[in-house]
Structures are given as C-alpha cells and as structure tokens.
C-alpha positions as CSV (number, residue, x, y, z in Angstrom):
1,M,87.3,99.7,99.2
2,K,87.3,99.3,95.7
3,E,86.4,96.0,93.6
4,V,89.1,94.5,91.4
5,P,88.4,92.1,88.5
6,A,90.6,88.9,89.2
7,F,90.2,86.2,86.8
8,S,87.3,84.5,84.7
9,V,85.9,81.6,86.5
10,D,86.8,79.3,83.8
11,D,90.4,79.9,84.3
12,F,90.1,77.9,87.3
13,A,90.4,74.1,87.7
14,E,88.7,73.0,90.5
15,N,90.8,72.9,93.6
16,E,93.0,75.5,92.3
17,V,94.9,78.3,93.6
18,R,96.7,81.6,91.4
19,Q,98.5,84.6,92.5
20,L,96.4,88.0,91.8
21,I,99.0,91.3,91.6
22,V,97.3,94.0,92.4
23,E,99.1,97.2,91.9
24,G,99.5,99.0,95.2
25,H,98.8,95.6,97.2
26,A,100.6,92.7,98.6
27,P,99.7,89.7,96.4
28,I,96.8,88.3,96.8
29,A,95.8,84.2,96.0
30,I,92.6,83.2,94.8
31,Y,91.4,79.8,95.4
32,S,88.5,77.7,93.9
33,L,87.4,75.7,96.5
34,A,84.2,73.4,95.8
35,G,82.9,76.0,93.7
36,E,83.1,78.6,95.9
37,F,86.2,81.0,95.4
38,F,88.3,82.9,98.5
39,A,91.3,85.2,98.8
40,T,93.4,85.7,101.5
41,E,97.0,87.5,101.3
42,D,99.7,85.1,99.1
43,T,102.3,85.6,101.4
44,C,102.5,83.0,104.3
45,T,103.0,84.4,107.2
46,H,105.8,82.0,108.7
47,G,108.0,82.7,105.6
48,E,108.6,84.6,102.4
49,A,106.8,82.1,100.5
50,S,104.0,82.2,98.1
51,L,100.8,80.2,98.8
52,A,99.7,79.9,95.1
53,E,102.7,77.8,94.8
54,G,101.5,75.4,97.7
55,D,99.0,72.7,97.4
56,I,95.2,72.5,98.6
57,D,94.2,70.1,100.7
58,G,90.7,69.6,101.9
59,D,90.2,73.3,102.7
60,E,93.6,74.1,103.6
61,I,96.4,75.4,101.4
62,V,99.5,74.1,102.7
63,C,102.4,76.6,102.3
64,P,105.6,75.4,99.8
65,F,108.3,76.8,102.6
66,H,107.8,74.3,105.8
67,M,104.3,72.7,105.2
68,G,102.6,74.7,107.8
69,S,99.0,75.1,106.3
70,F,96.0,77.7,107.0
71,D,92.3,77.4,106.6
72,I,91.2,78.6,103.0
73,R,87.9,80.1,103.9
74,T,89.1,81.7,107.4
75,G,92.5,82.1,106.7
76,E,93.2,80.8,110.0
77,V,96.0,78.4,111.1
78,C,95.4,75.0,111.0
79,S,99.4,73.8,111.7
80,A,102.6,74.4,112.5
81,P,105.1,76.3,112.3
82,C,102.4,79.3,111.3
83,V,101.3,80.8,114.1
84,S,99.7,83.8,112.7
85,P,96.0,83.9,110.6
86,L,96.2,85.0,106.7
87,K,94.4,88.3,106.1
88,T,91.0,87.4,104.2
89,Y,89.3,89.5,101.1
90,K,85.8,89.5,100.0
91,V,85.2,88.2,96.8
92,R,82.1,88.3,94.5
93,I,81.2,86.3,91.2
94,D,79.5,88.6,88.5
95,Q,79.1,87.7,84.8
96,N,81.5,84.5,84.9
97,T,84.3,87.1,87.0
98,V,86.0,87.2,90.1
99,Y,86.1,90.1,91.6
100,V,88.2,90.7,94.6
101,E,87.6,93.9,97.4
102,V,91.0,95.3,98.4
103,A,91.8,98.7,100.5
104,Q,92.1,101.8,98.3
C-alpha cells in the first residue's frame, strides 16, 4: 500500500465530494463530511456513474444515475437499485493535506 496526496483540506466545503484520479487506479471519491474525510471508489457499483457528481444527503452519497445511495463512512448500500457495497480507502490528514491509501 502507498499513500497519495489528494487535496488540501481547505479545498473542500462542508459536505462536499470530489473525484481523485490516481494513475493506475480506478477513480476515487473523497468526501468532506461533518469535519471528517472519507474515500470510496468513485464509480457506482450499479451503473457507470461518478459518485463525485452525486449529492450528499446526511451520511449518504446519492448516485446521479439511478438515485441509489451508499453510506459514505462504510461504503454499504443504503437504497436500491444498488446492491453491492463500495470499496473504501483509508484516509489520513497531515499538515492540512488529505492522503488516501491505495494499492501499489
């Protein structure tokens, strides 16, 4: 595993999601939620939609394609038509930078 710098903490508004592209990896969604940061795979498990283009509703990300949702903290499915959970990534904040752990 390796850590990659994603964004500055200051780049995020409260309850915002952004897409991170890491060479050699599928896109990652980075979330600012209630003062904490989380990361999941960015592509919805139900269809080819970017969750970074979705809306945060409480602790959930709502897919813009079919309106299914996932728990941002765990990646678990919250509503249909989604049935498979999202992969999650470890996130760490250091010196105001959000780092994400990805496979090498």
